[in-house]
All heavy atoms as an XYZ file, in Angstrom:
1037
protein
N     187.356    140.615     58.475
C     187.986    140.362     59.759
C     189.153    139.398     59.566
O     189.115    138.508     58.722
C     187.006    139.724     60.727
C     185.982    140.621     61.281
S     185.083    139.662     62.507
C     184.400    140.937     63.411
N     190.122    139.540     60.413
C     191.247    138.619     60.401
C     190.858    137.329     61.104
O     189.995    137.311     61.973
C     192.452    139.263     61.105
C     192.990    140.545     60.474
C     194.041    141.164     61.351
C     193.563    140.248     59.102
N     191.467    136.206     60.742
C     191.133    134.930     61.370
C     191.291    134.956     62.887
O     190.502    134.371     63.617
C     192.112    133.936     60.722
C     192.497    134.552     59.428
C     192.423    136.037     59.630
N     192.296    135.639     63.434
C     192.495    135.716     64.892
C     191.355    136.464     65.565
O     190.874    136.081     66.626
N     190.921    137.538     64.953
C     189.812    138.319     65.514
C     188.518    137.529     65.441
O     187.707    137.565     66.342
C     189.668    139.645     64.776
C     190.749    140.642     65.103
C     190.482    141.970     64.414
C     191.553    142.969     64.756
N     191.320    144.258     64.143
N     188.313    136.792     64.335
C     187.124    135.963     64.198
C     187.098    134.892     65.270
O     186.064    134.597     65.872
C     187.069    135.315     62.805
C     186.683    136.247     61.699
C     186.690    135.550     60.352
O     187.359    134.529     60.161
N     185.942    136.112     59.409
N     188.240    134.316     65.523
C     188.333    133.255     66.521
C     187.999    133.806     67.914
O     187.250    133.199     68.676
C     189.744    132.663     66.484
S     189.927    131.230     67.569
N     188.562    134.973     68.259
C     188.270    135.588     69.557
C     186.803    135.965     69.652
O     186.180    135.811     70.692
C     189.163    136.811     69.766
C     190.584    136.463     70.144
C     191.333    137.685     70.632
N     191.455    138.707     69.609
C     192.518    138.886     68.835
N     193.567    138.117     68.966
N     192.541    139.830     67.937
N     186.230    136.461     68.539
C     184.818    136.839     68.524
C     183.939    135.611     68.758
O     183.030    135.626     69.580
C     184.479    137.518     67.191
C     183.040    137.895     67.050
C     182.514    138.944     67.785
C     182.201    137.203     66.178
C     181.190    139.292     67.658
C     180.875    137.544     66.054
C     180.357    138.602     66.792
N     184.209    134.514     68.033
C     183.436    133.290     68.206
C     183.617    132.719     69.614
O     182.668    132.226     70.232
C     183.834    132.250     67.163
C     183.356    132.539     65.737
C     183.908    131.494     64.775
C     181.845    132.557     65.685
N     184.828    132.805     70.141
C     185.092    132.320     71.490
C     184.298    133.115     72.520
O     183.703    132.545     73.441
C     186.593    132.383     71.794
C     187.025    131.848     73.156
C     186.684    130.371     73.280
C     188.512    132.067     73.359
N     184.228    134.439     72.369
C     183.471    135.268     73.316
C     181.972    134.967     73.226
O     181.270    134.933     74.241
C     183.738    136.754     73.090
O     183.245    137.152     71.837
N     181.452    134.685     72.025
C     180.041    134.324     71.869
C     179.767    132.990     72.542
O     178.781    132.815     73.251
C     179.638    134.294     70.375
C     179.577    135.717     69.831
C     178.297    133.602     70.192
C     179.281    135.798     68.358
N     180.670    132.029     72.364
C     180.494    130.718     72.976
C     180.511    130.810     74.500
O     179.708    130.183     75.185
C     181.578    129.750     72.487
C     181.375    129.313     71.048
S     182.713    128.294     70.390
C     182.903    127.054     71.609
N     181.404    131.600     75.056
C     181.480    131.767     76.514
C     180.203    132.408     77.024
O     179.641    131.995     78.039
C     182.726    132.589     76.901
C     183.986    131.755     76.642
C     182.659    133.036     78.360
C     185.274    132.517     76.814
N     179.702    133.405     76.309
C     178.459    134.070     76.703
C     177.297    133.092     76.682
O     176.484    133.046     77.608
C     178.162    135.262     75.772
O     179.272    136.152     75.795
C     176.910    135.996     76.193
N     177.191    132.286     75.622
C     176.116    131.297     75.525
C     176.226    130.254     76.632
O     175.227    129.861     77.237
C     176.132    130.624     74.151
C     175.659    131.485     72.979
C     175.874    130.748     71.666
C     174.197    131.851     73.157
N     177.423    129.795     76.934
C     177.612    128.791     77.974
C     177.234    129.367     79.345
O     176.604    128.689     80.158
C     179.054    128.281     77.969
C     179.349    127.390     76.775
S     181.075    126.907     76.629
C     181.382    126.135     78.174
N     177.618    130.612     79.593
C     177.262    131.238     80.868
C     175.749    131.375     80.980
O     175.161    131.158     82.045
C     177.930    132.610     80.990
N     175.086    131.701     79.885
C     173.628    131.790     79.875
C     172.969    130.460     80.152
O     171.973    130.370     80.858
N     173.539    129.368     79.616
C     172.990    128.038     79.867
C     173.150    127.632     81.318
O     172.263    127.021     81.911
C     173.666    127.012     78.955
C     173.310    127.080     77.470
C     174.157    126.098     76.672
C     171.835    126.796     77.274
N     174.286    127.975     81.934
C     174.512    127.644     83.345
C     173.493    128.374     84.211
O     172.883    127.793     85.103
C     175.955    127.997     83.764
C     176.120    127.906     85.271
C     176.941    127.072     83.057
N     173.262    129.661     83.949
C     172.292    130.434     84.720
C     170.892    129.885     84.501
O     170.119    129.716     85.438
C     172.360    131.934     84.340
C     171.220    132.706     84.956
C     173.694    132.517     84.784
N     170.540    129.565     83.262
C     169.202    129.062     82.963
C     168.961    127.714     83.623
O     167.866    127.435     84.108
C     168.998    128.960     81.459
N     169.981    126.867     83.693
C     169.780    125.563     84.303
C     169.680    125.660     85.818
O     169.166    124.760     86.467
C     170.912    124.611     83.904
O     172.133    125.055     84.472
N     170.168    126.748     86.419
C     170.109    126.915     87.872
C     168.745    127.407     88.329
O     168.438    127.349     89.504
C     171.187    127.892     88.322
N     167.930    127.907     87.424
C     166.621    128.403     87.811
C     165.649    127.243     87.970
O     165.757    126.225     87.312
C     166.102    129.389     86.764
C     166.930    130.643     86.684
C     166.421    131.585     85.612
O     165.526    131.241     84.862
N     166.999    132.762     85.534
N     164.692    127.425     88.886
C     163.689    126.390     89.098
C     162.332    126.906     88.647
O     162.143    128.097     88.442
C     163.649    125.990     90.573
O     163.355    127.113     91.367
N     161.397    125.980     88.510
C     160.062    126.343     88.069
C     159.316    127.133     89.137
O     159.623    127.058     90.326
N     158.313    127.868     88.712
C     157.549    128.710     89.632
C     156.740    127.887     90.632
O     156.465    128.325     91.732
C     156.645    129.683     88.851
C     156.134    130.776     89.771
C     155.504    128.945     88.192
C     155.544    131.951     89.047
N     156.384    126.658     90.282
C     155.595    125.817     91.171
C     156.439    124.890     92.037
O     155.897    124.095     92.799
C     154.597    124.988     90.360
C     153.554    125.869     89.694
O     153.152    126.871     90.263
N     153.154    125.511     88.499
N     157.769    124.962     91.915
C     158.640    124.118     92.722
C     158.622    124.569     94.172
O     158.544    125.761     94.476
C     160.085    124.164     92.206
C     160.212    123.508     90.841
O     159.255    122.835     90.416
O     161.260    123.688     90.216
N     158.713    123.610     95.082
C     158.776    123.918     96.511
C     160.201    124.311     96.832
O     161.142    123.592     96.532
C     158.350    122.697     97.359
C     158.533    122.982     98.826
C     156.919    122.317     97.047
N     160.371    125.483     97.442
C     161.703    125.995     97.746
C     162.072    125.814     99.211
O     163.232    125.825     99.555
C     161.795    127.471     97.368
C     161.541    127.708     95.914
N     162.438    127.387     94.934
C     160.467    128.203     95.275
C     161.944    127.688     93.752
N     160.745    128.186     93.919
N     161.083    125.685    100.077
C     161.336    125.514    101.499
C     160.563    124.294    101.954
O     159.338    124.262    101.872
C     160.891    126.759    102.307
C     161.131    126.537    103.786
C     161.613    127.990    101.821
N     161.278    123.313    102.462
C     160.622    122.101    102.947
C     160.343    122.266    104.436
O     161.198    122.748    105.173
C     161.516    120.900    102.709
N     159.153    121.886    104.901
C     158.864    122.000    106.333
C     159.722    121.025    107.125
O     160.137    119.989    106.614
C     157.381    121.639    106.422
C     157.097    120.852    105.198
C     158.049    121.335    104.147
N     160.008    121.406    108.381
C     160.762    120.522    109.248
C     159.928    119.297    109.573
O     158.742    119.400    109.828
C     161.119    121.223    110.548
C     162.085    122.345    110.373
C     162.433    122.912    111.718
N     163.198    124.129    111.536
C     163.475    124.981    112.499
N     163.052    124.752    113.720
N     164.157    126.053    112.253
N     160.557    118.163    109.566
C     159.815    116.950    109.925
C     159.852    116.784    111.431
O     160.853    117.089    112.080
C     160.430    115.737    109.241
O     161.761    115.563    109.673
N     158.729    116.354    111.989
C     158.632    116.135    113.424
C     158.388    114.650    113.651
O     157.384    114.110    113.197
C     157.502    116.960    114.025
C     157.731    118.451    113.892
C     156.610    119.255    114.522
O     155.600    118.706    114.925
N     156.801    120.550    114.602
N     159.314    113.991    114.348
C     159.158    112.554    114.541
C     157.878    112.234    115.300
O     157.600    112.802    116.347
C     160.406    112.161    115.350
C     160.986    113.427    115.866
C     160.477    114.532    114.999
N     157.073    111.349    114.727
C     155.840    110.930    115.383
C     154.778    111.999    115.428
O     153.763    111.846    116.086
N     154.972    113.139    114.747
C     153.985    114.210    114.754
C     153.881    114.922    116.092
O     152.932    115.620    116.365
N     154.867    114.789    116.980
C     154.812    115.401    118.307
C     155.092    116.890    118.218
O     155.844    117.355    117.376
C     155.834    114.737    119.228
N     154.475    117.662    119.097
C     154.730    119.092    119.202
C     155.823    119.285    120.241
O     155.728    118.775    121.354
C     153.445    119.843    119.617
C     153.737    121.316    119.793
C     152.358    119.625    118.596
N     156.872    119.993    119.887
C     157.993    120.180    120.791
C     157.939    121.543    121.452
O     157.484    122.517    120.875
C     159.317    120.016    120.038
C     159.507    118.634    119.518
N     159.848    117.583    120.314
C     159.369    118.124    118.269
C     159.928    116.484    119.592
N     159.640    116.795    118.341
N     158.450    121.635    122.653
C     158.497    122.904    123.376
C     159.601    123.766    122.804
O     160.473    123.309    122.078
C     158.742    122.652    124.863
O     160.048    122.135    125.037
N     159.599    125.028    123.193
C     160.625    125.945    122.717
C     161.988    125.570    123.252
O     162.999    125.840    122.643
C     160.267    127.377    123.139
C     159.019    127.952    122.482
C     158.707    129.316    123.056
C     159.186    128.041    120.991
N     162.045    124.952    124.417
C     163.318    124.563    125.016
C     163.960    123.412    124.264
O     165.118    123.103    124.474
C     163.110    124.193    126.477
N     163.216    122.737    123.417
C     163.773    121.651    122.630
C     163.868    120.347    123.397
O     164.525    119.420    122.963
N     163.225    120.256    124.541
C     163.316    119.031    125.328
C     162.403    117.948    124.800
O     162.530    116.796    125.182
C     162.971    119.332    126.790
O     161.612    119.730    126.888
N     161.450    118.279    123.951
C     160.558    117.291    123.382
C     159.531    116.782    124.367
O     158.993    115.703    124.192
N     159.221    117.549    125.412
C     158.283    117.082    126.426
C     156.847    117.456    126.129
O     155.959    117.026    126.841
C     158.667    117.640    127.809
O     158.652    119.063    127.739
C     160.035    117.139    128.232
N     156.577    118.274    125.133
C     155.207    118.602    124.793
C     154.968    120.092    124.698
O     155.879    120.872    124.515
N     153.710    120.485    124.870
C     153.284    121.876    124.727
C     153.661    122.667    125.977
O     153.507    122.185    127.095
C     151.767    121.938    124.502
C     151.424    121.226    123.182
C     151.277    123.377    124.467
C     149.954    121.091    122.936
N     154.146    123.872    125.785
C     154.481    124.755    126.901
C     153.247    125.577    127.234
O     152.658    126.213    126.364
C     155.650    125.694    126.524
C     155.915    126.692    127.627
C     156.886    124.897    126.206
N     152.844    125.562    128.493
C     151.710    126.362    128.955
C     152.176    127.253    130.091
O     152.970    126.831    130.932
C     150.582    125.462    129.440
C     149.991    124.598    128.355
C     148.838    123.772    128.909
N     148.422    122.776    127.962
C     147.491    122.962    127.037
N     146.878    124.119    126.950
N     147.170    122.000    126.205
N     151.644    128.472    130.132
C     152.014    129.399    131.203
C     150.841    130.320    131.485
O     150.118    130.724    130.568
C     153.228    130.219    130.791
N     150.626    130.640    132.747
C     149.626    131.629    133.137
C     150.287    132.992    133.168
O     151.442    133.124    133.579
C     149.059    131.300    134.525
C     148.229    130.040    134.509
O     147.593    129.724    133.509
N     148.242    129.309    135.602
N     149.544    134.001    132.752
C     150.082    135.357    132.767
C     149.147    136.259    133.549
O     147.934    136.055    133.576
C     150.272    135.906    131.337
C     151.339    135.143    130.589
C     148.987    135.893    130.558
N     149.729    137.240    134.216
C     148.946    138.187    134.989
C     148.779    139.519    134.260
O     147.958    140.342    134.644
C     149.622    138.438    136.340
C     149.666    137.187    137.193
O     148.683    136.422    137.164
O     150.685    136.964    137.863
N     149.567    139.741    133.229
C     149.534    141.016    132.534
C     149.715    140.781    131.040
O     150.632    140.075    130.620
C     150.659    141.933    133.047
C     150.779    143.302    132.401
C     149.564    144.161    132.741
C     152.042    143.986    132.875
N     148.824    141.345    130.256
C     148.927    141.281    128.804
C     148.966    142.710    128.292
O     148.090    143.525    128.607
C     147.715    140.540    128.180
C     147.806    140.568    126.667
C     147.646    139.118    128.689
N     149.982    143.027    127.519
C     150.093    144.363    126.943
C     149.312    144.400    125.633
O     149.472    143.528    124.784
C     151.549    144.727    126.693
C     152.458    144.732    127.926
C     153.884    145.066    127.521
C     151.953    145.726    128.954
N     148.471    145.416    125.480
C     147.660    145.566    124.272
C     147.974    146.939    123.674
O     147.365    147.936    124.051
C     146.147    145.447    124.590
C     145.343    145.548    123.304
C     145.847    144.159    125.329
N     148.938    147.000    122.761
C     149.238    148.293    122.134
C     148.104    148.697    121.199
O     147.601    147.877    120.436
C     150.534    148.044    121.372
C     150.634    146.568    121.218
C     149.807    145.941    122.301
N     147.688    149.951    121.287
C     146.541    150.425    120.513
C     146.878    151.767    119.875
O     147.453    152.639    120.509
C     145.303    150.597    121.429
C     144.146    151.189    120.657
C     144.915    149.278    122.060
N     146.486    151.912    118.624
C     146.535    153.197    117.938
C     145.130    153.470    117.431
O     144.544    152.640    116.734
C     147.517    153.162    116.750
O     148.818    152.821    117.229
C     147.566    154.507    116.044
N     144.567    154.617    117.803
C     143.208    154.971    117.389
C     143.302    156.048    116.323
O     143.994    157.047    116.494
C     142.380    155.471    118.606
C     140.995    155.871    118.166
C     142.333    154.403    119.688
N     142.556    155.812    115.223
C     142.554    156.780    114.123
C     141.118    157.173    113.806
O     140.203    156.371    113.966
C     143.235    156.167    112.903
C     144.670    155.728    113.186
S     145.459    154.991    111.779
C     146.096    156.440    111.000
N     140.953    158.407    113.365
C     139.608    158.865    112.999
C     139.305    158.486    111.553
O     140.102    157.802    110.897
C     139.453    160.372    113.243
C     140.338    161.231    112.346
O     140.945    160.710    111.385
O     140.416    162.441    112.599
N     138.142    158.922    111.059
C     137.723    158.544    109.713
C     138.617    159.128    108.615
O     138.573    158.678    107.479
C     136.252    158.932    109.464
C     135.993    160.410    109.436
C     135.613    160.985    110.801
O     135.909    160.402    111.828
N     134.953    162.115    110.795
N     139.461    160.110    108.977
C     140.374    160.702    108.002
C     141.790    160.147    108.166
O     142.745    160.714    107.659
C     140.387    162.226    108.152
C     139.030    162.844    107.944
C     138.329    163.379    109.017
C     138.449    162.866    106.688
C     137.073    163.937    108.829
C     137.201    163.423    106.503
C     136.510    163.957    107.575
N     141.913    159.041    108.921
C     143.193    158.361    109.155
C     144.183    159.235    109.913
O     145.387    159.128    109.712
C     143.801    157.855    107.839
C     142.898    156.926    107.107
N     142.673    155.633    107.522
C     142.123    157.102    106.009
C     141.819    155.062    106.701
N     141.460    155.928    105.779
N     143.666    160.075    110.804
C     144.516    160.873    111.685
C     144.528    160.211    113.050
O     143.508    159.712    113.524
C     143.994    162.304    111.811
C     144.003    163.072    110.493
C     143.410    164.435    110.675
N     142.010    164.288    111.085
C     141.079    165.215    110.953
N     141.388    166.373    110.424
N     139.840    165.002    111.342
N     145.680    160.221    113.710
C     145.800    159.607    115.027
C     145.043    160.443    116.052
O     145.155    161.666    116.085
C     147.281    159.452    115.413
C     147.944    158.449    114.480
C     147.426    159.029    116.866
C     149.417    158.253    114.704
N     144.243    159.761    116.887
C     143.477    160.415    117.946
C     144.323    160.354    119.218
O     144.772    159.288    119.633
C     142.124    159.702    118.173
C     141.367    160.337    119.317
C     141.299    159.724    116.892
N     144.540    161.509    119.843
C     145.343    161.570    121.065
C     144.470    161.997    122.239
O     143.320    162.388    122.062
C     146.501    162.580    120.904
O     145.960    163.875    120.617
C     147.446    162.169    119.784
N     145.023    161.908    123.432
C     144.327    162.378    124.624
C     143.282    161.417    125.171
O     142.432    161.813    125.965
N     143.323    160.157    124.752
C     142.342    159.191    125.233
C     142.710    158.713    126.636
O     143.870    158.696    127.020
C     142.248    158.002    124.271
C     141.760    158.349    122.869
C     141.887    157.143    121.952
C     140.336    158.830    122.910
N     141.702    158.336    127.413
C     141.855    157.880    128.800
C     141.360    156.423    128.901
O     140.666    155.947    127.999
C     141.052    158.774    129.748
C     141.303    160.262    129.622
C     142.638    160.750    130.162
N     142.851    160.209    131.503
C     144.040    159.834    131.946
N     145.091    159.941    131.184
N     144.182    159.355    133.164
N     141.638    155.743    130.007
C     141.177    154.347    130.151
C     139.666    154.201    130.019
O     139.175    153.190    129.509
C     141.639    153.965    131.558
C     142.742    154.898    131.886
C     142.474    156.161    131.122
N     138.915    155.206    130.455
C     137.456    155.101    130.357
C     136.939    155.139    128.915
O     135.777    154.850    128.658
C     136.751    156.123    131.234
C     137.226    157.524    131.329
C     138.510    157.806    132.117
O     139.046    156.999    132.873
O     138.983    158.924    131.920
N     137.816    155.478    127.973
C     137.441    155.459    126.558
C     137.538    154.062    125.948
O     137.209    153.874    124.780
C     138.324    156.411    125.748
C     138.211    157.851    126.199
O     139.196    158.444    126.625
N     137.025    158.410    126.127
N     137.994    153.080    126.721
C     138.229    151.734    126.209
C     137.489    150.699    127.030
O     137.223    150.898    128.218
C     139.732    151.397    126.255
C     140.564    152.256    125.358
C     141.105    153.448    125.825
C     140.810    151.886    124.049
C     141.880    154.244    125.007
C     141.582    152.674    123.226
C     142.116    153.862    123.701
N     137.144    149.594    126.399
C     136.670    148.405    127.102
C     137.529    147.240    126.622
O     137.920    147.177    125.454
C     135.188    148.098    126.819
O     135.008    147.937    125.411
C     134.285    149.200    127.330
N     137.810    146.348    127.545
C     138.642    145.199    127.244
C     137.886    143.949    127.659
O     137.391    143.861    128.780
C     139.963    145.315    128.020
C     141.015    144.252    127.767
C     141.473    144.277    126.320
C     142.190    144.476    128.692
N     137.753    142.995    126.749
C     136.972    141.780    127.028
C     137.794    140.546    126.718
O     138.625    140.541    125.810
C     135.711    141.741    126.171
O     134.916    142.854    126.420
N     137.525    139.490    127.485
C     138.086    138.183    127.202
C     136.941    137.189    127.273
O     136.269    137.075    128.298
C     139.164    137.814    128.224
C     139.770    136.454    127.964
C     140.833    136.089    128.992
O     140.966    136.761    130.014
O     141.518    135.090    128.742
N     136.688    136.490    126.180
C     135.547    135.569    126.095
C     134.240    136.252    126.507
O     133.448    135.712    127.278
C     135.791    134.316    126.956
C     136.961    133.489    126.464
O     137.177    133.466    125.230
O     137.645    132.877    127.297
N     134.027    137.454    126.017
C     132.828    138.270    126.267
C     132.666    138.698    127.726
O     131.604    139.146    128.128
C     131.569    137.547    125.786
C     131.577    137.281    124.294
C     130.291    136.649    123.834
C     130.352    136.366    122.354
N     129.129    135.752    121.860
N     133.727    138.571    128.534
C     133.701    139.031    129.921
C     134.620    140.245    130.036
O     135.778    140.199    129.604
C     134.189    137.935    130.872
C     133.263    136.755    130.923
N     133.381    135.680    130.071
C     132.195    136.507    131.715
C     132.439    134.798    130.335
N     131.697    135.277    131.326
N     134.108    141.327    130.632
C     134.893    142.550    130.784
C     136.100    142.293    131.675
O     136.002    141.596    132.683
C     134.035    143.654    131.371
N     137.227    142.828    131.282
C     138.456    142.709    132.057
C     138.898    144.104    132.474
O     138.742    145.071    131.724
C     139.561    142.060    131.204
C     139.241    140.659    130.752
C     139.155    139.691    131.913
O     139.980    139.706    132.816
N     138.113    138.872    131.914
N     139.453    144.239    133.684
C     139.896    145.561    134.125
C     141.159    145.998    133.383
O     141.991    145.160    133.024
C     140.186    145.357    135.616
C     140.536    143.910    135.726
C     139.691    143.207    134.702
N     141.263    147.285    133.157
C     142.481    147.858    132.595
C     143.310    148.304    133.799
O     142.981    149.277    134.466
C     142.168    149.032    131.650
C     141.346    148.523    130.467
C     143.456    149.693    131.175
C     140.871    149.606    129.524
N     144.360    147.558    134.106
C     145.154    147.817    135.305
C     146.194    148.901    135.093
O     146.524    149.641    136.011
C     145.839    146.531    135.771
C     144.862    145.485    136.249
C     145.589    144.253    136.734
C     144.586    143.203    137.207
N     145.260    141.978    137.673
N     146.749    148.963    133.900
C     147.773    149.960    133.583
C     147.398    150.618    132.263
O     146.954    149.960    131.338
C     149.152    149.320    133.453
C     149.573    148.535    134.655
N     150.052    149.135    135.788
C     149.574    147.200    134.903
C     150.335    148.194    136.682
N     150.046    147.015    136.172
N     147.598    151.922    132.193
C     147.262    152.644    130.971
C     148.278    153.771    130.828
O     148.491    154.538    131.768
C     145.848    153.225    131.067
C     145.376    153.891    129.808
C     144.718    153.170    128.832
C     145.588    155.247    129.589
C     144.271    153.777    127.669
C     145.155    155.861    128.434
C     144.487    155.130    127.472
N     148.913    153.839    129.696
C     149.820    154.948    129.480
C     149.886    155.306    128.015
O     149.636    154.495    127.147
C     151.221    154.672    130.056
C     152.027    153.640    129.341
C     152.942    153.856    128.355
C     152.015    152.229    129.564
N     153.491    152.663    127.947
C     152.943    151.648    128.685
C     151.313    151.391    130.426
C     153.177    150.289    128.635
C     151.561    150.030    130.367
C     152.475    149.505    129.493
N     150.192    156.560    127.804
C     150.381    157.081    126.458
C     151.858    157.441    126.367
O     152.383    158.152    127.217
C     149.521    158.326    126.253
O     149.763    158.867    124.989
N     152.497    156.925    125.366
C     153.942    157.058    125.305
C     154.372    157.572    123.941
O     153.918    157.080    122.912
C     154.553    155.685    125.566
C     156.035    155.653    125.628
C     156.513    154.253    125.980
O     156.092    153.726    127.011
O     157.290    153.693    125.195
N     155.240    158.565    123.965
C     155.840    159.034    122.726
C     157.027    158.150    122.404
O     157.747    157.719    123.295
C     156.345    160.473    122.873
C     155.220    161.488    122.811
O     154.164    161.154    122.269
O     155.406    162.613    123.296
N     157.216    157.894    121.148
C     158.376    157.139    120.703
C     159.304    158.042    119.922
O     158.863    159.021    119.307
N     160.585    157.758    119.963
C     161.528    158.593    119.207
C     161.305    158.434    117.709
O     160.936    157.366    117.236
C     162.899    158.055    119.616
C     162.636    156.675    120.090
C     161.241    156.660    120.643
N     161.498    159.509    117.008
C     161.313    159.474    115.563
C     162.260    160.488    114.914
O     162.577    161.520    115.504
C     159.837    159.780    115.180
C     159.446    161.187    115.572
C     159.590    159.549    113.717
N     162.737    160.149    113.752
C     163.535    161.079    112.948
C     162.691    161.458    111.744
O     162.086    160.600    111.114
C     164.829    160.420    112.475
O     165.634    160.084    113.566
N     162.646    162.739    111.453
C     161.796    163.218    110.364
C     162.643    164.043    109.400
O     163.427    164.888    109.827
C     160.641    164.096    110.918
C     159.810    164.670    109.786
C     159.781    163.294    111.865
N     162.470    163.771    108.146
C     163.066    164.595    107.108
C     161.934    165.211    106.298
O     160.985    164.523    105.931
N     161.992    166.492    106.075
C     160.916    167.174    105.356
C     161.482    167.713    104.047
O     162.470    168.441    104.038
C     160.331    168.330    106.200
C     159.743    167.762    107.490
C     159.293    169.106    105.406
C     159.332    168.796    108.490
N     160.855    167.310    102.951
C     161.264    167.758    101.623
C     160.067    168.430    100.978
O     158.988    167.841    100.907
C     161.723    166.560    100.750
C     162.109    167.031     99.362
C     162.868    165.824    101.421
N     160.222    169.647    100.554
C     159.134    170.374     99.898
C     159.513    170.665     98.449
O     160.619    171.098     98.158
C     158.861    171.702    100.607
C     158.144    171.623    101.946
C     157.992    173.007    102.538
C     156.797    170.968    101.796
N     158.573    170.441     97.568
C     158.731    170.773     96.154
C     158.377    172.252     96.014
O     157.248    172.658     96.271
C     157.784    169.904     95.327
C     157.826    170.234     93.848
O     158.619    171.109     93.437
O     157.048    169.616     93.103
N     159.347    173.070     95.661
C     159.093    174.506     95.515
C     159.151    174.930     94.047
O     159.381    176.095     93.744
C     160.087    175.342     96.364
C     159.842    175.126     97.840
C     161.527    175.014     96.012
N     158.895    173.968     93.161
C     158.898    174.295     91.737
C     157.641    175.083     91.385
O     156.735    175.242     92.199
C     158.973    173.007     90.902
O     157.789    172.251     91.073
N     157.587    175.540     90.172
C     156.460    176.347     89.711
C     155.113    175.647     89.806
O     154.084    176.280     90.039
N     155.101    174.312     89.672
C     153.836    173.584     89.731
C     153.220    173.618     91.131
O     152.041    173.348     91.297
C     154.040    172.133     89.287
O     154.876    171.467     90.205
N     154.012    173.960     92.124
C     153.523    174.017     93.507
C     153.154    175.435     93.940
O     152.791    175.647     95.089
C     154.601    173.483     94.457
C     154.774    171.985     94.434
S     153.365    171.115     95.108
C     153.480    171.561     96.823
N     153.238    176.380     93.040
C     153.036    177.788     93.429
C     151.691    178.025     94.102
O     151.588    178.839     95.015
C     153.202    178.711     92.212
O     152.199    178.422     91.256
N     150.655    177.308     93.705
C     149.334    177.505     94.321
C     149.129    176.618     95.545
O     148.147    176.775     96.264
C     148.218    177.190     93.304
O     148.348    175.834     92.877
C     148.302    178.125     92.107
N     150.063    175.704     95.786
C     149.892    174.742     96.888
C     150.946    174.875     97.981
O     150.840    174.249     99.017
C     149.948    173.318     96.334
C     148.960    173.048     95.236
C     149.257    171.714     94.584
C     148.537    171.657     93.251
N     149.215    170.866     92.273
N     151.977    175.663     97.752
C     153.105    175.709     98.682
C     152.702    176.230    100.058
O     153.194    175.743    101.074
C     154.289    176.524     98.092
C     155.562    176.284     98.901
C     153.958    178.003     98.032
C     156.096    174.896     98.798
N     151.801    177.179    100.107
C     151.384    177.713    101.408
C     150.676    176.638    102.230
O     150.892    176.523    103.432
C     150.486    178.937    101.222
C     150.229    179.694    102.511
C     151.510    180.132    103.225
O     152.475    180.540    102.558
O     151.530    180.038    104.476
N     149.839    175.843    101.589
C     149.153    174.755    102.302
C     150.155    173.718    102.792
O     150.033    173.167    103.883
C     148.127    174.115    101.376
C     147.276    173.086    102.059
C     146.082    172.705    101.218
N     145.335    171.668    101.904
C     144.788    170.633    101.322
N     144.869    170.509    100.014
N     144.139    169.738    102.013
N     151.180    173.425    101.992
C     152.222    172.482    102.392
C     152.993    173.021    103.591
O     153.280    172.285    104.543
C     153.162    172.193    101.228
N     153.305    174.306    103.582
C     154.008    174.913    104.725
C     153.153    174.867    105.985
O     153.657    174.641    107.074
C     154.389    176.356    104.390
C     155.543    176.452    103.442
C     155.968    177.888    103.216
N     157.094    177.930    102.309
C     157.309    178.875    101.436
N     156.481    179.890    101.355
N     158.355    178.835    100.659
N     151.857    175.087    105.855
C     150.950    175.002    107.004
C     150.920    173.582    107.572
O     150.874    173.391    108.790
C     149.543    175.444    106.606
C     149.421    176.932    106.349
C     148.083    177.321    105.723
O     147.228    176.434    105.528
O     147.918    178.513    105.421
N     150.961    172.595    106.692
C     150.965    171.196    107.143
C     152.244    170.888    107.918
O     152.203    170.235    108.973
C     150.817    170.257    105.952
N     153.385    171.351    107.429
C     154.654    171.148    108.136
C     154.618    171.872    109.476
O     155.030    171.321    110.503
C     155.840    171.632    107.277
C     157.126    171.662    108.087
C     155.999    170.766    106.054
N     154.092    173.082    109.491
C     153.969    173.851    110.734
C     153.104    173.121    111.755
O     153.449    173.023    112.928
C     153.420    175.253    110.440
C     153.468    176.164    111.643
O     154.540    176.243    112.280
O     152.428    176.796    111.952
N     151.960    172.577    111.318
C     151.064    171.844    112.213
C     151.756    170.585    112.744
O     151.625    170.253    113.939
C     149.781    171.461    111.481
N     152.514    169.895    111.908
C     153.252    168.715    112.338
C     154.250    169.083    113.436
O     154.310    168.423    114.478
C     153.988    168.082    111.158
C     154.966    166.962    111.506
C     154.209    165.715    111.929
C     155.885    166.668    110.337
N     154.988    170.137    113.232
C     155.997    170.540    114.220
C     155.375    171.052    115.504
O     155.884    170.775    116.594
C     156.933    171.576    113.605
C     157.764    171.084    112.407
C     158.575    172.203    111.811
C     158.654    169.920    112.802
N     154.262    171.761    115.425
C     153.598    172.274    116.637
C     153.007    171.150    117.468
O     152.962    171.240    118.689
C     152.489    173.261    116.254
C     153.017    174.630    115.868
C     151.877    175.563    115.556
C     152.412    176.917    115.132
N     151.355    177.826    114.722
N     152.545    170.061    116.823
C     151.924    168.954    117.540
C     152.921    167.879    117.958
O     152.539    166.892    118.574
C     150.814    168.320    116.691
C     149.621    169.242    116.567
O     149.118    169.727    117.565
N     149.223    169.511    115.329
N     154.183    168.069    117.642
C     155.205    167.092    118.010
C     155.801    167.444    119.358
O     155.831    168.599    119.773
C     156.316    167.076    116.959
O     155.810    166.684    115.720
N     156.292    166.419    120.029
C     156.981    166.619    121.301
C     158.434    166.951    120.981
O     159.145    166.123    120.410
C     156.885    165.337    122.133
C     157.538    165.463    123.488
O     158.261    166.412    123.760
N     157.282    164.490    124.334
N     158.924    168.131    121.363
C     160.296    168.506    121.013
C     161.354    167.668    121.733
O     162.506    167.645    121.347
C     160.389    169.972    121.419
C     159.322    170.148    122.437
C     158.249    169.183    122.095
N     160.938    166.959    122.786
C     161.920    166.157    123.527
C     161.966    164.767    122.958
O     162.618    163.892    123.373
C     161.562    166.143    124.998
C     161.650    167.534    125.574
C     161.146    167.594    127.009
O     160.492    166.676    127.485
N     161.429    168.689    127.666
């Protein structure tokens, strides 16, 4: 090698090593605390409004309880009515005042493997896609 090329080669190695040292020194240990909790003067609990007056309490007349029911095969159970549910608070039955079943919007992409390894399974896969589409709300 020529002296100029050797010098550039050594310089590039030195820059690489220095960059590695900078990155290595920026890393912290696995047991280091990365997030410090906020300190609260006097241990007081502050309200959401930030006024520092104490705990916020509110009475509510309606609590929404979203529920998804699945069978033992992890399939969603549909067609349930309010009489299929009981709602308790502190072991006391509470009335179900509102009950509704609601569809949510969803986007679905279906990809089927039609390679030779699926030749014995493709019909079952098509039936599954067909059942999904038949049980979906088109709107």
